[in-house]
N, CA, C and O atoms as a Tinker XYZ file with bonds, in Angstrom:
   544  protein
     1  N      0.824000   -1.195000    0.005000    73     2
     2  CA    -0.037000    0.073000   -0.310000    64     1     3
     3  C      0.876000    1.634000    0.183000    63     2     4     5
     4  O      1.563000    1.921000    1.163000    81     3
     5  N      0.528000    2.251000   -0.841000    73     3     6
     6  CA     1.424000    3.438000   -0.973000    64     5     7
     7  C      0.269000    4.693000   -0.578000    63     6     8     9
     8  O     -0.954000    4.660000   -0.440000    81     7
     9  N      0.903000    5.383000   -0.510000    73     7    10
    10  CA    -0.109000    7.188000    0.039000    64     9    11
    11  C      0.949000    7.998000   -0.999000    63    10    12    13
    12  O      1.951000    7.679000   -1.638000    81    11
    13  N      0.101000    9.313000   -0.790000    73    11    14
    14  CA     0.708000   10.138000   -1.384000    64    13    15
    15  C      0.793000   11.641000   -0.632000    63    14    16    17
    16  O     -0.294000   12.122000   -0.309000    81    15
    17  N      1.957000   12.386000   -0.342000    73    15    18
    18  CA     1.925000   13.337000    0.540000    64    17    19
    19  C      2.185000   14.108000   -0.447000    63    18    20    21
    20  O      2.400000   13.749000   -1.605000    81    19
    21  N      2.166000   15.909000    0.250000    73    19    22
    22  CA     3.009000   17.039000   -0.026000    64    21    23
    23  C      4.301000   17.197000    0.919000    63    22    24    25
    24  O      4.630000   17.196000    2.106000    81    23
    25  N      4.827000   17.336000   -0.404000    73    23    26
    26  CA     6.774000   17.388000    0.523000    64    25    27
    27  C      7.227000   18.764000   -0.096000    63    26    28    29
    28  O      7.137000   19.141000   -1.264000    81    27
    29  N      7.808000   19.500000    1.158000    73    27    30
    30  CA     8.563000   20.721000    0.647000    64    29    31
    31  C     10.027000   20.650000   -0.652000    63    30    32    33
    32  O     10.610000   19.576000   -0.805000    81    31
    33  N     10.306000   21.472000   -1.190000    73    31    34
    34  CA    10.870000   21.371000   -1.988000    64    33    35
    35  C     11.526000   22.913000   -1.988000    63    34    36    37
    36  O     10.927000   23.936000   -2.317000    81    35
    37  N     13.192000   22.788000   -1.442000    73    35    38
    38  CA    14.121000   23.818000   -1.545000    64    37    39
    39  C     14.435000   24.224000   -2.828000    63    38    40    41
    40  O     14.739000   23.381000   -3.672000    81    39
    41  N     14.397000   25.645000   -3.139000    73    39    42
    42  CA    14.685000   25.972000   -4.538000    64    41    43
    43  C     15.861000   26.802000   -4.046000    63    42    44    45
    44  O     15.866000   27.607000   -3.115000    81    43
    45  N     16.978000   26.404000   -4.952000    73    43    46
    46  CA    18.319000   27.479000   -5.131000    64    45    47
    47  C     18.461000   27.781000   -6.253000    63    46    48    49
    48  O     17.933000   27.231000   -7.219000    81    47
    49  N     19.373000   28.916000   -6.262000    73    47    50
    50  CA    19.379000   29.373000   -7.199000    64    49    51
    51  C     21.329000   29.668000   -7.726000    63    50    52    53
    52  O     22.126000   30.309000   -7.041000    81    51
    53  N     21.573000   29.152000   -8.747000    73    51    54
    54  CA    23.375000   28.988000   -8.695000    64    53    55
    55  C     23.762000   30.926000   -8.615000    63    54    56    57
    56  O     22.707000   31.509000   -8.862000    81    55
    57  N     24.340000   31.435000   -8.483000    73    55    58
    58  CA    24.884000   32.975000   -8.291000    64    57    59
    59  C     26.115000   33.224000   -9.760000    63    58    60    61
    60  O     27.256000   32.775000   -9.862000    81    59
    61  N     25.424000   33.995000  -10.620000    73    59    62
    62  CA    25.856000   34.150000  -11.416000    64    61    63
    63  C     25.838000   35.851000  -11.708000    63    62    64    65
    64  O     25.245000   36.529000  -10.869000    81    63
    65  N     26.392000   36.461000  -12.724000    73    63    66
    66  CA    26.031000   37.723000  -12.703000    64    65    67
    67  C     24.920000   38.621000  -12.665000    63    66    68    69
    68  O     24.654000   39.708000  -12.153000    81    67
    69  N     24.091000   37.334000  -13.763000    73    67    70
    70  CA    22.746000   37.875000  -14.259000    64    69    71
    71  C     21.931000   37.892000  -12.949000    63    70    72    73
    72  O     21.139000   38.827000  -12.832000    81    71
    73  N     22.014000   36.943000  -11.890000    73    71    74
    74  CA    21.019000   36.869000  -11.075000    64    73    75
    75  C     21.658000   38.082000   -9.537000    63    74    76    77
    76  O     21.010000   38.612000   -8.635000    81    75
    77  N     23.071000   38.115000   -9.844000    73    75    78
    78  CA    23.103000   39.115000   -8.801000    64    77    79
    79  C     22.462000   40.719000   -9.483000    63    78    80    81
    80  O     22.130000   41.556000   -8.643000    81    79
    81  N     22.352000   40.987000  -10.576000    73    79    82
    82  CA    22.070000   42.356000  -11.222000    64    81    83
    83  C     20.595000   41.950000  -11.412000    63    82    84    85
    84  O     20.007000   42.820000  -12.054000    81    83
    85  N     19.807000   40.920000  -11.067000    73    83    86
    86  CA    18.208000   40.771000  -11.172000    64    85    87
    87  C     17.931000   40.813000   -9.820000    63    86    88    89
    88  O     16.769000   41.175000   -9.635000    81    87
    89  N     18.634000   40.550000   -8.643000    73    87    90
    90  CA    18.293000   40.484000   -7.067000    64    89    91
    91  C     18.781000   42.368000   -7.234000    63    90    92    93
    92  O     17.822000   43.139000   -7.224000    81    91
    93  N     19.655000   42.756000   -7.320000    73    91    94
    94  CA    19.934000   44.226000   -6.959000    64    93    95
    95  C     18.639000   44.823000   -7.812000    63    94    96    97
    96  O     17.969000   45.481000   -7.016000    81    95
    97  N     18.267000   44.833000   -8.627000    73    95    98
    98  CA    17.121000   45.823000   -8.969000    64    97    99
    99  C     16.179000   45.532000   -8.383000    63    98   100   101
   100  O     15.464000   46.413000   -7.906000    81    99
   101  N     15.840000   43.985000   -8.213000    73    99   102
   102  CA    14.550000   44.278000   -7.390000    64   101   103
   103  C     14.858000   44.965000   -6.066000    63   102   104   105
   104  O     13.951000   45.581000   -5.506000    81   103
   105  N     16.023000   44.906000   -5.550000    73   103   106
   106  CA    16.077000   45.647000   -4.136000    64   105   107
   107  C     16.483000   47.551000   -4.877000    63   106   108   109
   108  O     16.144000   48.571000   -4.276000    81   107
   109  N     16.843000   47.550000   -5.523000    73   107   110
   110  CA    16.525000   48.835000   -5.888000    64   109   111
   111  C     15.289000   49.823000   -6.710000    63   110   112   113
   112  O     15.308000   51.005000   -7.052000    81   111
   113  N     14.289000   48.797000   -6.834000    73   111   114
   114  CA    12.900000   48.940000   -6.961000    64   113   115
   115  C     12.338000   49.229000   -5.570000    63   114   116   117
   116  O     11.527000   50.135000   -5.378000    81   115
   117  N     12.758000   48.494000   -4.689000    73   115   118
   118  CA    11.956000   48.382000   -3.453000    64   117   119
   119  C     12.389000   49.606000   -2.384000    63   118   120   121
   120  O     11.929000   49.850000   -1.268000    81   119
   121  N     13.313000   50.199000   -3.052000    73   119   122
   122  CA    14.249000   51.184000   -2.562000    64   121   123
   123  C     12.894000   52.589000   -2.919000    63   122   124   125
   124  O     12.124000   53.259000   -2.230000    81   123
   125  N     13.218000   52.468000   -4.332000    73   123   126
   126  CA    12.447000   53.654000   -4.980000    64   125   127
   127  C     11.260000   53.499000   -4.155000    63   126   128   129
   128  O     10.941000   54.461000   -3.456000    81   127
   129  N     10.224000   51.945000   -4.108000    73   127   130
   130  CA     9.131000   52.761000   -3.801000    64   129   131
   131  C      8.962000   52.957000   -2.168000    63   130   132   133
   132  O      7.855000   53.272000   -1.730000    81   131
   133  N      9.953000   52.788000   -1.382000    73   131   134
   134  CA     9.477000   53.904000    0.279000    64   133   135
   135  C     10.392000   55.007000   -0.113000    63   134   136   137
   136  O     10.743000   55.620000    0.895000    81   135
   137  N     10.939000   55.516000   -1.266000    73   135   138
   138  CA    11.069000   56.792000   -1.153000    64   137   139
   139  C      9.753000   57.087000   -1.515000    63   138   140   141
   140  O      8.972000   57.597000   -0.712000    81   139
   141  N      9.418000   56.777000   -2.783000    73   139   142
   142  CA     7.818000   57.520000   -3.214000    64   141   143
   143  C      6.755000   57.449000   -2.176000    63   142   144   145
   144  O      5.729000   58.121000   -2.288000    81   143
   145  N      6.989000   56.585000   -1.081000    73   143   146
   146  CA     6.016000   56.326000   -0.410000    64   145   147
   147  C      6.049000   57.573000    0.639000    63   146   148   149
   148  O      4.993000   58.067000    1.035000    81   147
   149  N      7.265000   58.033000    1.047000    73   147   150
   150  CA     7.901000   58.950000    2.014000    64   149   151
   151  C      7.155000   60.416000    1.417000    63   150   152   153
   152  O      6.353000   61.083000    2.072000    81   151
   153  N      7.553000   60.689000    0.230000    73   151   154
   154  CA     7.249000   61.922000   -0.750000    64   153   155
   155  C      5.891000   61.951000   -0.516000    63   154   156   157
   156  O      5.482000   63.027000   -0.080000    81   155
   157  N      4.789000   60.777000   -0.734000    73   155   158
   158  CA     3.461000   60.860000   -0.469000    64   157   159
   159  C      3.008000   61.102000    0.920000    63   158   160   161
   160  O      1.997000   61.768000    1.146000    81   159
   161  N      3.548000   60.711000    1.617000    73   159   162
   162  CA     3.221000   60.722000    2.992000    64   161   163
   163  C      3.168000   62.547000    3.307000    63   162   164   165
   164  O      2.231000   63.326000    3.483000    81   163
   165  N      5.005000   62.752000    3.259000    73   163   166
   166  CA     4.567000   64.262000    3.195000    64   165   167
   167  C      3.650000   65.415000    2.224000    63   166   168   169
   168  O      3.271000   66.569000    2.428000    81   167
   169  N      3.525000   64.491000    1.123000    73   167   170
   170  CA     2.102000   65.785000    0.612000    64   169   171
   171  C      0.913000   65.671000    1.141000    63   170   172   173
   172  O     -0.025000   66.464000    1.056000    81   171
   173  N      0.982000   64.435000    1.816000    73   171   174
   174  CA    -0.491000   64.263000    2.367000    64   173   175
   175  C     -0.850000   65.289000    3.904000    63   174   176   177
   176  O     -1.800000   65.950000    4.325000    81   175
   177  N      0.633000   64.906000    4.396000    73   175   178
   178  CA     0.257000   65.783000    5.161000    64   177   179
   179  C      0.579000   67.418000    4.972000    63   178   180   181
   180  O      0.072000   68.216000    5.760000    81   179
   181  N      1.465000   67.882000    3.866000    73   179   182
   182  CA     1.040000   69.306000    3.917000    64   181   183
   183  C     -0.288000   69.811000    3.320000    63   182   184   185
   184  O     -0.524000   71.011000    3.181000    81   183
   185  N     -0.987000   69.005000    3.038000    73   183   186
   186  CA    -2.409000   69.046000    2.565000    64   185   187
   187  C     -3.206000   69.350000    3.231000    63   186   188   189
   188  O     -4.016000   70.245000    2.990000    81   187
   189  N     -3.144000   68.421000    4.591000    73   187   190
   190  CA    -3.911000   68.339000    5.498000    64   189   191
   191  C     -3.828000   69.576000    6.543000    63   190   192   193
   192  O     -4.716000   70.042000    7.257000    81   191
   193  N     -2.002000   70.085000    6.349000    73   191   194
   194  CA    -1.828000   71.291000    7.269000    64   193   195
   195  C     -2.563000   72.441000    6.579000    63   194   196   197
   196  O     -3.219000   73.269000    7.210000    81   195
   197  N     -2.424000   72.449000    5.293000    73   195   198
   198  CA    -3.343000   73.281000    4.635000    64   197   199
   199  C     -4.956000   73.429000    4.192000    63   198   200   201
   200  O     -5.536000   74.498000    4.003000    81   199
   201  N     -5.325000   72.565000    4.116000    73   199   202
   202  CA    -6.822000   72.645000    3.700000    64   201   203
   203  C     -7.805000   72.316000    5.349000    63   202   204   205
   204  O     -8.929000   72.766000    5.568000    81   203
   205  N     -7.054000   71.501000    6.241000    73   203   206
   206  CA    -8.251000   71.577000    7.502000    64   205   207
   207  C     -7.507000   72.606000    8.998000    63   206   208   209
   208  O     -6.430000   72.859000    9.537000    81   207
   209  N     -8.484000   72.799000    9.067000    73   207   210
   210  CA    -8.228000   73.330000   10.252000    64   209   211
   211  C     -8.171000   72.079000   11.490000    63   210   212   213
   212  O     -9.043000   71.376000   12.000000    81   211
   213  N     -6.838000   72.184000   11.659000    73   211   214
   214  CA    -6.711000   71.301000   12.598000    64   213   215
   215  C     -5.876000   72.122000   14.194000    63   214   216   217
   216  O     -5.207000   73.070000   13.781000    81   215
   217  N     -5.796000   72.043000   15.256000    73   215   218
   218  CA    -5.199000   72.806000   16.162000    64   217   219
   219  C     -3.642000   72.436000   16.346000    63   218   220   221
   220  O     -3.134000   71.389000   15.945000    81   219
   221  N     -3.160000   73.180000   16.831000    73   219   222
   222  CA    -1.231000   72.842000   17.134000    64   221   223
   223  C     -1.281000   71.794000   17.619000    63   222   224   225
   224  O     -0.731000   71.004000   16.852000    81   223
   225  N     -1.772000   71.125000   18.815000    73   223   226
   226  CA    -1.618000   70.253000   19.210000    64   225   227
   227  C     -1.869000   69.198000   18.040000    63   226   228   229
   228  O     -1.079000   68.258000   18.123000    81   227
   229  N     -2.751000   69.105000   16.983000    73   227   230
   230  CA    -2.871000   67.978000   16.362000    64   229   231
   231  C     -2.006000   67.527000   15.350000    63   230   232   233
   232  O     -1.752000   66.393000   14.943000    81   231
   233  N     -1.441000   69.090000   14.895000    73   231   234
   234  CA    -0.456000   69.170000   13.950000    64   233   235
   235  C      0.873000   68.433000   14.568000    63   234   236   237
   236  O      1.590000   67.795000   13.797000    81   235
   237  N      1.180000   68.517000   15.884000    73   235   238
   238  CA     2.364000   68.049000   16.521000    64   237   239
   239  C      2.292000   66.575000   16.190000    63   238   240   241
   240  O      3.086000   65.945000   15.492000    81   239
   241  N      1.066000   66.070000   16.884000    73   239   242
   242  CA     0.661000   64.978000   16.448000    64   241   243
   243  C      0.940000   63.871000   15.294000    63   242   244   245
   244  O      1.399000   62.736000   15.164000    81   243
   245  N      0.298000   65.053000   14.451000    73   243   246
   246  CA     0.902000   64.569000   12.988000    64   245   247
   247  C      1.906000   64.334000   12.373000    63   246   248   249
   248  O      2.159000   63.605000   11.414000    81   247
   249  N      2.669000   65.225000   13.189000    73   247   250
   250  CA     4.277000   65.563000   12.639000    64   249   251
   251  C      4.973000   64.613000   13.312000    63   250   252   253
   252  O      5.859000   64.111000   12.620000    81   251
   253  N      4.861000   64.059000   14.753000    73   251   254
   254  CA     5.237000   62.690000   15.487000    64   253   255
   255  C      4.668000   61.808000   14.449000    63   254   256   257
   256  O      5.510000   61.474000   13.615000    81   255
   257  N      3.416000   61.307000   14.247000    73   255   258
   258  CA     3.109000   60.085000   13.394000    64   257   259
   259  C      3.799000   60.355000   12.009000    63   258   260   261
   260  O      3.856000   59.257000   11.456000    81   259
   261  N      4.125000   60.925000   11.528000    73   259   262
   262  CA     4.848000   61.314000   10.036000    64   261   263
   263  C      6.285000   60.778000   10.531000    63   262   264   265
   264  O      6.660000   59.820000    9.855000    81   263
   265  N      7.275000   61.205000   11.658000    73   263   266
   266  CA     8.454000   60.875000   11.653000    64   265   267
   267  C      8.734000   59.652000   12.164000    63   266   268   269
   268  O      9.900000   59.255000   12.179000    81   267
   269  N      7.598000   58.814000   12.700000    73   267   270
   270  CA     7.715000   57.745000   13.069000    64   269   271
   271  C      7.950000   56.589000   11.655000    63   270   272   273
   272  O      8.683000   55.620000   11.457000    81   271
   273  N      6.708000   57.440000   10.726000    73   271   274
   274  CA     6.849000   56.541000    9.361000    64   273   275
   275  C      8.328000   56.325000    8.730000    63   274   276   277
   276  O      9.013000   55.310000    8.611000    81   275
   277  N      8.573000   57.808000    8.337000    73   275   278
   278  CA     9.878000   58.119000    8.071000    64   277   279
   279  C     10.909000   57.300000    8.759000    63   278   280   281
   280  O     11.792000   56.861000    8.023000    81   279
   281  N     10.979000   56.990000   10.086000    73   279   282
   282  CA    11.766000   56.316000   10.605000    64   281   283
   283  C     11.875000   54.377000   10.552000    63   282   284   285
   284  O     12.917000   53.764000   10.783000    81   283
   285  N     10.589000   53.748000   10.208000    73   283   286
   286  CA    10.539000   52.877000    9.866000    64   285   287
   287  C     10.677000   52.406000    8.518000    63   286   288   289
   288  O     10.771000   51.216000    8.217000    81   287
   289  N     10.689000   53.515000    7.593000    73   287   290
   290  CA    10.936000   53.611000    6.466000    64   289   291
   291  C     12.477000   53.498000    6.231000    63   290   292   293
   292  O     12.873000   52.688000    5.393000    81   291
   293  N     13.475000   54.360000    7.009000    73   291   294
   294  CA    14.518000   54.668000    6.964000    64   293   295
   295  C     15.413000   53.202000    7.142000    63   294   296   297
   296  O     16.342000   52.775000    6.456000    81   295
   297  N     14.693000   52.573000    8.437000    73   295   298
   298  CA    15.377000   51.479000    8.926000    64   297   299
   299  C     15.227000   50.374000    7.900000    63   298   300   301
   300  O     15.900000   49.346000    7.981000    81   299
   301  N     14.147000   50.632000    6.716000    73   299   302
   302  CA    14.037000   49.218000    5.893000    64   301   303
   303  C     14.878000   49.615000    5.144000    63   302   304   305
   304  O     15.838000   48.858000    5.000000    81   303
   305  N     14.887000   50.991000    4.330000    73   303   306
   306  CA    15.960000   51.107000    3.232000    64   305   307
   307  C     17.431000   50.583000    3.818000    63   306   308   309
   308  O     18.121000   49.835000    3.126000    81   307
   309  N     17.881000   51.040000    5.186000    73   307   310
   310  CA    19.001000   50.088000    5.663000    64   309   311
   311  C     19.100000   49.144000    5.598000    63   310   312   313
   312  O     20.247000   48.716000    5.460000    81   311
   313  N     18.009000   48.222000    5.650000    73   311   314
   314  CA    18.575000   46.435000    5.732000    64   313   315
   315  C     18.363000   46.134000    4.103000    63   314   316   317
   316  O     18.737000   45.037000    3.689000    81   315
   317  N     17.667000   47.252000    3.013000    73   315   318
   318  CA    17.629000   46.574000    2.076000    64   317   319
   319  C     19.401000   47.351000    1.783000    63   318   320   321
   320  O     20.162000   46.385000    1.724000    81   319
   321  N     19.753000   47.920000    1.703000    73   319   322
   322  CA    21.237000   48.335000    1.572000    64   321   323
   323  C     22.042000   47.344000    2.412000    63   322   324   325
   324  O     23.122000   47.181000    1.844000    81   323
   325  N     21.980000   46.752000    3.320000    73   323   326
   326  CA    22.764000   45.883000    3.584000    64   325   327
   327  C     22.227000   44.494000    3.085000    63   326   328   329
   328  O     22.967000   43.619000    3.535000    81   327
   329  N     21.238000   43.977000    2.341000    73   327   330
   330  CA    21.007000   43.097000    1.668000    64   329   331
   331  C     21.736000   43.391000    0.110000    63   330   332   333
   332  O     22.235000   42.414000   -0.448000    81   331
   333  N     21.787000   44.617000   -0.520000    73   331   334
   334  CA    22.474000   44.670000   -1.727000    64   333   335
   335  C     23.744000   44.430000   -1.551000    63   334   336   337
   336  O     24.357000   43.860000   -2.453000    81   335
   337  N     24.364000   44.789000   -0.427000    73   335   338
   338  CA    26.071000   44.541000   -0.152000    64   337   339
   339  C     25.851000   43.052000    0.181000    63   338   340   341
   340  O     26.465000   42.493000   -0.727000    81   339
   341  N     25.389000   42.207000    0.872000    73   339   342
   342  CA    25.571000   40.885000    0.523000    64   341   343
   343  C     25.014000   40.003000   -0.677000    63   342   344   345
   344  O     25.041000   38.780000   -0.533000    81   343
   345  N     24.472000   40.591000   -1.945000    73   343   346
   346  CA    24.479000   40.238000   -2.886000    64   345   347
   347  C     25.626000   40.435000   -3.658000    63   346   348   349
   348  O     26.045000   39.506000   -4.349000    81   347
   349  N     26.277000   41.681000   -3.633000    73   347   350
   350  CA    27.528000   41.720000   -4.268000    64   349   351
   351  C     28.522000   40.680000   -3.484000    63   350   352   353
   352  O     29.312000   40.008000   -4.147000    81   351
   353  N     28.478000   40.586000   -2.345000    73   351   354
   354  CA    29.389000   39.354000   -2.211000    64   353   355
   355  C     29.704000   38.108000   -2.133000    63   354   356   357
   356  O     30.720000   37.534000   -1.743000    81   355
   357  N     28.316000   37.609000   -2.719000    73   355   358
   358  CA    28.166000   36.165000   -2.821000    64   357   359
   359  C     29.029000   35.694000   -3.797000    63   358   360   361
   360  O     29.033000   36.201000   -4.918000    81   359
   361  N     29.982000   34.502000   -3.398000    73   359   362
   362  CA    30.910000   34.339000   -4.754000    64   361   363
   363  C     29.768000   33.401000   -5.826000    63   362   364   365
   364  O     28.833000   32.627000   -5.617000    81   363
   365  N     30.495000   34.010000   -7.131000    73   363   366
   366  CA    30.228000   33.021000   -8.444000    64   365   367
   367  C     30.114000   32.063000   -7.925000    63   366   368   369
   368  O     30.675000   31.843000   -6.852000    81   367
   369  N     29.293000   31.132000   -8.580000    73   367   370
   370  CA    29.005000   29.623000   -8.943000    64   369   371
   371  C     28.560000   28.796000   -7.270000    63   370   372   373
   372  O     28.348000   27.607000   -7.028000    81   371
   373  N     28.548000   29.888000   -6.446000    73   371   374
   374  CA    27.736000   29.514000   -5.086000    64   373   375
   375  C     26.125000   29.362000   -4.946000    63   374   376   377
   376  O     25.371000   30.106000   -5.574000    81   375
   377  N     25.745000   28.545000   -4.248000    73   375   378
   378  CA    24.129000   28.277000   -4.352000    64   377   379
   379  C     23.334000   29.102000   -3.250000    63   378   380   381
   380  O     23.584000   29.035000   -2.046000    81   379
   381  N     22.322000   29.903000   -3.832000    73   379   382
   382  CA    21.465000   30.189000   -2.342000    64   381   383
   383  C     19.958000   30.276000   -2.463000    63   382   384   385
   384  O     19.256000   30.697000   -3.382000    81   383
   385  N     19.648000   29.749000   -1.253000    73   383   386
   386  CA    18.319000   29.542000   -1.525000    64   385   387
   387  C     17.139000   30.466000   -1.347000    63   386   388   389
   388  O     16.848000   31.176000   -0.384000    81   387
   389  N     16.383000   30.246000   -2.781000    73   387   390
   390  CA    15.339000   31.184000   -2.968000    64   389   391
   391  C     14.035000   31.349000   -2.627000    63   390   392   393
   392  O     13.283000   32.312000   -2.782000    81   391
   393  N     13.846000   30.126000   -2.070000    73   391   394
   394  CA    12.619000   30.076000   -1.602000    64   393   395
   395  C     12.404000   28.224000   -1.379000    63   394   396   397
   396  O     13.236000   27.320000   -1.291000    81   395
   397  N     10.783000   28.229000   -1.345000    73   395   398
   398  CA    10.614000   26.751000   -1.484000    64   397   399
   399  C      9.397000   26.978000   -1.864000    63   398   400   401
   400  O      8.745000   28.022000   -1.845000    81   399
   401  N      8.871000   24.895000   -2.552000    73   399   402
   402  CA     7.635000   25.196000   -3.126000    64   401   403
   403  C      7.202000   23.574000   -2.743000    63   402   404   405
   404  O      8.051000   22.889000   -2.173000    81   403
   405  N      6.302000   23.173000   -2.963000    73   403   406
   406  CA     5.880000   21.821000   -2.556000    64   405   407
   407  C      5.443000   20.850000   -3.965000    63   406   408   409
   408  O      4.892000   21.270000   -4.983000    81   407
   409  N      5.920000   19.285000   -3.637000    73   407   410
   410  CA     5.686000   18.459000   -4.722000    64   409   411
   411  C      4.766000   17.156000   -3.902000    63   410   412   413
   412  O      4.622000   16.844000   -2.720000    81   411
   413  N      4.348000   16.714000   -4.963000    73   411   414
   414  CA     3.748000   15.269000   -4.636000    64   413   415
   415  C      5.024000   14.314000   -4.138000    63   414   416   417
   416  O      6.197000   14.684000   -4.177000    81   415
   417  N      4.685000   13.356000   -3.787000    73   415   418
   418  CA     5.496000   12.194000   -3.406000    64   417   419
   419  C      4.839000   10.837000   -2.948000    63   418   420   421
   420  O      4.106000   10.851000   -1.959000    81   419
   421  N      5.047000    9.810000   -3.549000    73   419   422
   422  CA     4.488000    8.669000   -3.383000    64   421   423
   423  C      5.044000    8.025000   -2.154000    63   422   424   425
   424  O      6.238000    8.292000   -2.022000    81   423
   425  N      4.515000    7.196000   -1.133000    73   423   426
   426  CA     5.554000    6.806000   -0.451000    64   425   427
   427  C      5.063000    5.177000   -0.095000    63   426   428   429
   428  O      3.897000    4.909000   -0.386000    81   427
   429  N      5.630000    4.448000    0.317000    73   427   430
   430  CA     5.380000    3.152000    0.512000    64   429   431
   431  C      6.109000    2.908000    1.835000    63   430   432   433
   432  O      6.890000    3.658000    2.422000    81   431
   433  N      5.644000    1.602000    2.194000    73   431   434
   434  CA     6.209000    1.203000    3.576000    64   433   435
   435  C      7.600000    0.465000    3.640000    63   434   436   437
   436  O      7.663000   -0.681000    3.194000    81   435
   437  N      8.706000    1.064000    4.169000    73   435   438
   438  CA    10.142000    0.659000    4.161000    64   437   439
   439  C     10.905000    1.842000    3.292000    63   438   440   441
   440  O     12.117000    1.909000    3.087000    81   439
   441  N     10.018000    2.636000    2.895000    73   439   442
   442  CA    10.937000    4.233000    2.378000    64   441   443
   443  C     11.653000    4.781000    2.910000    63   442   444   445
   444  O     11.194000    5.170000    3.984000    81   443
   445  N     12.855000    5.125000    2.705000    73   443   446
   446  CA    13.395000    5.769000    3.343000    64   445   447
   447  C     12.975000    7.299000    3.397000    63   446   448   449
   448  O     13.429000    8.073000    2.554000    81   447
   449  N     11.926000    7.824000    4.597000    73   447   450
   450  CA    11.642000    8.891000    4.649000    64   449   451
   451  C     12.380000   10.139000    4.501000    63   450   452   453
   452  O     12.015000   11.031000    3.735000    81   451
   453  N     13.327000   10.196000    5.170000    73   451   454
   454  CA    14.426000   11.697000    5.227000    64   453   455
   455  C     14.727000   11.820000    3.657000    63   454   456   457
   456  O     14.403000   12.760000    2.931000    81   455
   457  N     15.497000   10.526000    3.262000    73   455   458
   458  CA    15.648000   11.062000    1.640000    64   457   459
   459  C     14.613000   11.306000    1.031000    63   458   460   461
   460  O     14.798000   12.028000    0.052000    81   459
   461  N     13.069000   10.845000    1.295000    73   459   462
   462  CA    12.090000   10.953000    0.202000    64   461   463
   463  C     11.429000   12.703000    0.253000    63   462   464   465
   464  O     10.741000   13.260000   -0.602000    81   463
   465  N     11.862000   13.170000    1.378000    73   463   466
   466  CA    11.184000   14.515000    1.522000    64   465   467
   467  C     12.235000   15.895000    1.637000    63   466   468   469
   468  O     11.968000   17.092000    1.744000    81   467
   469  N     13.802000   15.015000    1.550000    73   467   470
   470  CA    14.461000   16.674000    1.404000    64   469   471
   471  C     15.012000   16.376000   -0.199000    63   470   472   473
   472  O     15.759000   15.457000   -0.536000    81   471
   473  N     14.412000   17.440000   -1.089000    73   471   474
   474  CA    14.454000   17.325000   -2.218000    64   473   475
   475  C     14.719000   18.871000   -2.425000    63   474   476   477
   476  O     14.365000   19.692000   -1.578000    81   475
   477  N     15.372000   19.228000   -3.619000    73   475   478
   478  CA    15.949000   20.969000   -3.939000    64   477   479
   479  C     16.358000   20.521000   -5.566000    63   478   480   481
   480  O     16.902000   19.605000   -6.182000    81   479
   481  N     15.596000   22.037000   -5.825000    73   479   482
   482  CA    15.946000   22.304000   -7.491000    64   481   483
   483  C     16.844000   23.528000   -6.958000    63   482   484   485
   484  O     16.751000   24.272000   -5.982000    81   483
   485  N     18.184000   23.359000   -8.526000    73   483   486
   486  CA    18.882000   24.252000   -8.303000    64   485   487
   487  C     18.634000   24.818000   -9.977000    63   486   488   489
   488  O     18.723000   24.105000  -10.977000    81   487
   489  N     18.378000   25.961000   -9.954000    73   487   490
   490  CA    18.447000   26.657000  -10.871000    64   489   491
   491  C     19.429000   27.766000  -11.414000    63   490   492   493
   492  O     20.055000   28.373000  -10.546000    81   491
   493  N     19.627000   28.077000  -12.585000    73   491   494
   494  CA    20.774000   29.051000  -13.089000    64   493   495
   495  C     20.136000   29.743000  -14.178000    63   494   496   497
   496  O     19.676000   29.179000  -15.170000    81   495
   497  N     20.122000   31.036000  -13.955000    73   495   498
   498  CA    19.604000   31.941000  -14.904000    64   497   499
   499  C     18.329000   31.350000  -15.398000    63   498   500   501
   500  O     18.229000   30.869000  -16.527000    81   499
   501  N     17.536000   31.386000  -14.694000    73   499   502
   502  CA    16.157000   30.576000  -14.996000    64   501   503
   503  C     15.556000   29.163000  -15.231000    63   502   504   505
   504  O     14.457000   28.639000  -15.048000    81   503
   505  N     16.871000   28.745000  -15.762000    73   503   506
   506  CA    17.206000   27.308000  -16.240000    64   505   507
   507  C     16.954000   26.136000  -14.962000    63   506   508   509
   508  O     17.075000   26.817000  -13.944000    81   507
   509  N     16.723000   25.002000  -14.626000    73   507   510
   510  CA    16.860000   24.335000  -13.768000    64   509   511
   511  C     17.657000   23.160000  -14.310000    63   510   512   513
   512  O     17.310000   22.345000  -15.165000    81   511
   513  N     19.031000   23.258000  -13.495000    73   511   514
   514  CA    20.059000   22.643000  -13.546000    64   513   515
   515  C     20.350000   21.828000  -13.091000    63   514   516   517
   516  O     21.280000   21.168000  -13.555000    81   515
   517  N     19.599000   21.405000  -11.771000    73   515   518
   518  CA    19.657000   20.337000  -11.205000    64   517   519
   519  C     18.761000   19.734000  -10.216000    63   518   520   521
   520  O     18.827000   20.574000   -9.318000    81   519
   521  N     17.992000   18.850000   -9.813000    73   519   522
   522  CA    16.985000   18.179000   -9.091000    64   521   523
   523  C     17.992000   17.248000   -8.173000    63   522   524   525
   524  O     18.762000   16.472000   -8.740000    81   523
   525  N     17.966000   17.330000   -7.030000    73   523   526
   526  CA    18.696000   16.775000   -5.982000    64   525   527
   527  C     17.889000   15.841000   -4.890000    63   526   528   529
   528  O     17.070000   16.655000   -4.464000    81   527
   529  N     17.649000   14.650000   -4.213000    73   527   530
   530  CA    16.976000   13.973000   -3.766000    64   529   531
   531  C     17.798000   13.506000   -2.349000    63   530   532   533
   532  O     18.624000   12.611000   -2.529000    81   531
   533  N     17.712000   13.820000   -1.496000    73   531   534
   534  CA    18.426000   12.720000   -0.077000    64   533   535
   535  C     19.379000   13.494000    0.808000    63   534   536   537
   536  O     20.022000   13.102000    1.782000    81   535
   537  N     19.306000   14.881000    0.146000    73   535   538
   538  CA    20.468000   15.812000    0.980000    64   537   539
   539  C     20.106000   16.587000    2.233000    63   538   540   541
   540  O     20.338000   17.791000    2.335000    81   539
   541  N     19.369000   15.657000    3.451000    73   539   542
   542  CA    19.150000   15.776000    4.398000    64   541   543
   543  C     20.497000   16.710000    4.912000    63   542   544
   544  O     20.586000   17.071000    6.085000    81   543
């Protein structure tokens, strides 16, 4: 008797110049989005201050809230900058984990469960170059 189970599959990418460029572009886009959010936040605050009749205390609370949001975004940008540096430091040809997926596996009594459920797919520049089993 056999059954089918879902098993995790680790997706790894082989480090190439193309991968580094793609990851860096994604991080630069994320930084740009944060900058855009900060500008939008500032313009919303200015509009609120100009169009609404809010008290000095409300203005101060609004400014504090904006400063908190700016600090959060500045922290996120610093984290992204660190990730950019880490990407540039990756040795060419090494493998990095990109995520996980799931696949079906048929198991029978007596199967080596650890070998069956440890599966990884290695991708290089968008092409699968290896499927490995049992490397737990």
